[in-house]
C-alpha positions in Angstrom: 0.0 0.0 0.0 1.3 3.5 -0.9 0.9 5.5 2.3 1.4 8.9 0.6 -1.4 8.3 -1.8 -4.9 8.6 -0.2 -6.5 6.9 -3.2 -4.4 3.8 -2.5 -5.6 3.9 1.1 -9.2 4.3 0.0 -9.1 1.5 -2.5 -7.3 -1.1 -0.5 -7.4 -0.5 3.3 -10.8 1.2 3.4 -12.4 -1.7 1.5 -11.1 -4.1 4.2 -12.4 -1.8 7.0 -15.8 -1.3 5.5 -16.4 -4.9 4.3 -19.5 -6.5 5.9 -17.3 -9.3 7.1 -17.5 -10.4 10.8 -15.3 -8.7 13.3 -11.8 -10.0 13.3 -10.0 -11.2 16.4 -7.3 -8.8 17.5 -3.9 -9.7 16.0 -0.6 -9.4 17.8 0.0 -5.7 18.6 3.3 -4.0 18.1 3.6 -3.4 21.9 1.7 -5.6 24.4 3.2 -5.3 27.8 1.0 -4.1 30.7 0.4 -0.4 30.2 1.3 -0.5 26.5 -2.1 -1.6 25.3 -5.2 0.3 26.4 -8.6 1.6 25.3 -8.8 5.0 23.5 -12.2 6.4 24.3 -11.8 9.2 21.7 -11.3 6.8 18.8 -13.3 3.9 20.4 -10.5 1.4 19.7 -7.4 -0.1 21.2 -4.0 1.7 21.3 -0.6 -0.1 21.4 2.3 2.2 22.3 5.8 2.2 23.6 5.5 5.8 24.7 6.9 7.2 21.4 5.2 5.2 18.6 1.4 4.7 18.7 -0.7 2.2 16.8 -4.5 1.8 16.7 -6.6 -1.3 15.9 -8.8 -0.4 12.9 -10.9 -3.1 11.3 -8.3 -5.8 10.8 -5.0 -4.1 11.3 -2.8 -2.2 13.6 -2.2 1.2 12.0 0.6 3.6 12.9 -0.8 7.0 13.9 0.9 10.4 14.4 0.5 12.9 17.2 -2.4 14.6 15.4 -4.4 11.3 15.2 -3.8 10.7 11.5 -2.8 7.4 10.0 0.9 7.8 9.4 1.7 9.0 5.9 -1.9 10.0 5.1 -4.4 12.7 5.9 -6.9 10.1 7.1 -8.2 10.6 10.6 -8.5 7.6 12.9 -12.1 8.4 14.0 -13.2 8.6 10.3 -11.9 5.1 9.6 -13.5 3.8 12.8 -16.8 5.3 11.8 -16.6 3.4 8.5 -15.8 0.0 10.1 -18.9 -2.2 10.5 -17.2 -4.4 13.2 -16.9 -2.6 16.4 -15.0 -4.0 19.4 -17.3 -4.2 22.4 -16.3 -1.3 24.5 -17.8 -2.0 28.0 -15.7 -5.1 28.5 -12.5 -3.5 27.1 -12.1 -0.2 29.0 -8.4 -0.9 29.7 -6.7 2.2 31.2 -3.1 3.1 30.6 -2.1 1.2 33.7 -3.4 -2.1 32.2 -6.6 -2.3 34.3 -10.3 -2.4 33.9 -11.7 -0.7 37.0 -15.4 -1.1 36.2 -16.8 -4.5 36.7 -17.1 -6.9 33.8 -18.8 -10.3 33.6 -16.4 -13.3 33.1 -16.9 -17.0 32.6 -15.1 -19.1 35.1 -15.0 -22.7 33.8 -14.4 -25.7 36.1 -14.3 -29.4 35.2 -14.7 -32.0 37.9 -12.9 -35.3 38.2 -16.1 -37.0 36.9 -16.2 -34.8 33.8 -18.9 -32.4 34.9 -18.3 -28.9 33.6 -19.6 -25.9 35.5 -19.5 -22.2 34.5 -19.8 -19.4 37.0 -20.4 -15.8 35.8 -19.0 -13.5 38.4 -18.4 -9.8 37.8 -15.0 -8.5 38.6 -12.3 -6.0 37.8 -9.3 -7.0 35.7 -5.7 -5.9 36.1 -2.2 -6.7 34.7 -3.8 -6.7 31.2 -1.2 -7.5 28.5 -0.8 -9.4 25.3 -0.2 -13.2 25.6 2.0 -14.1 22.7 1.4 -17.8 23.2 -2.4 -17.6 23.0 -2.4 -14.5 20.8 -4.9 -12.6 22.9 -5.3 -10.1 25.7 -4.9 -11.7 29.1 -5.4 -10.3 32.6 -5.9 -11.2 36.3 -9.3 -10.8 38.0 -9.7 -9.4 41.5 -9.8 -13.1 42.8 -6.5 -13.9 41.0 -8.1 -15.9 38.1 -6.3 -15.6 34.8 -8.7 -14.7 31.9 -8.4 -14.0 28.2 -10.4 -11.7 26.0 -12.3 -12.6 22.8 -14.1 -10.1 20.5 -17.0 -12.6 20.4 -18.9 -13.3 23.7 -19.4 -16.9 24.8 -22.8 -18.4 25.1 -23.2 -16.7 28.4 -22.4 -13.2 27.1 -18.9 -13.0 28.6 -16.0 -11.6 26.6 -13.5 -12.6 29.3 -13.0 -16.3 30.2 -10.5 -18.6 31.7 -11.6 -21.6 29.5 -8.8 -21.3 26.9 -6.1 -21.3 29.7 -7.3 -24.7 31.2 
């Protein structure tokens, strides 16, 4: 893609952003340590930063942005691209602050299997901290207030939870 040519951006990237395809799972961010990935309430998307370089999750890609909120090398504003994207990341369950925490309560699925093969699922509400990118499972992971490790999916499970410990068991 030619980043200096806005028509190239419009014909290639914008098509992928505005396609009616389902929401894509979040891919590996450029920076994923605790505090390096957080929710940007202005643009309604995730930000990945090392303090100097910033990237935003738009549609299906991490896009580099400059200090004026433009996609690097273009005059395209992040909020404009986000408005065109049909697949929106659920915001309530992803309000990660720049300290790597969700301080409002979110519903999780806590999956437990017994020795006899019975599976139970509890649905507590909790806060989540130490949120970072898990490079093994390729997803956001965090720790609940009861020390349970959970991961995030852009699609809720059958109980409506976006955060669950099932993939980690």
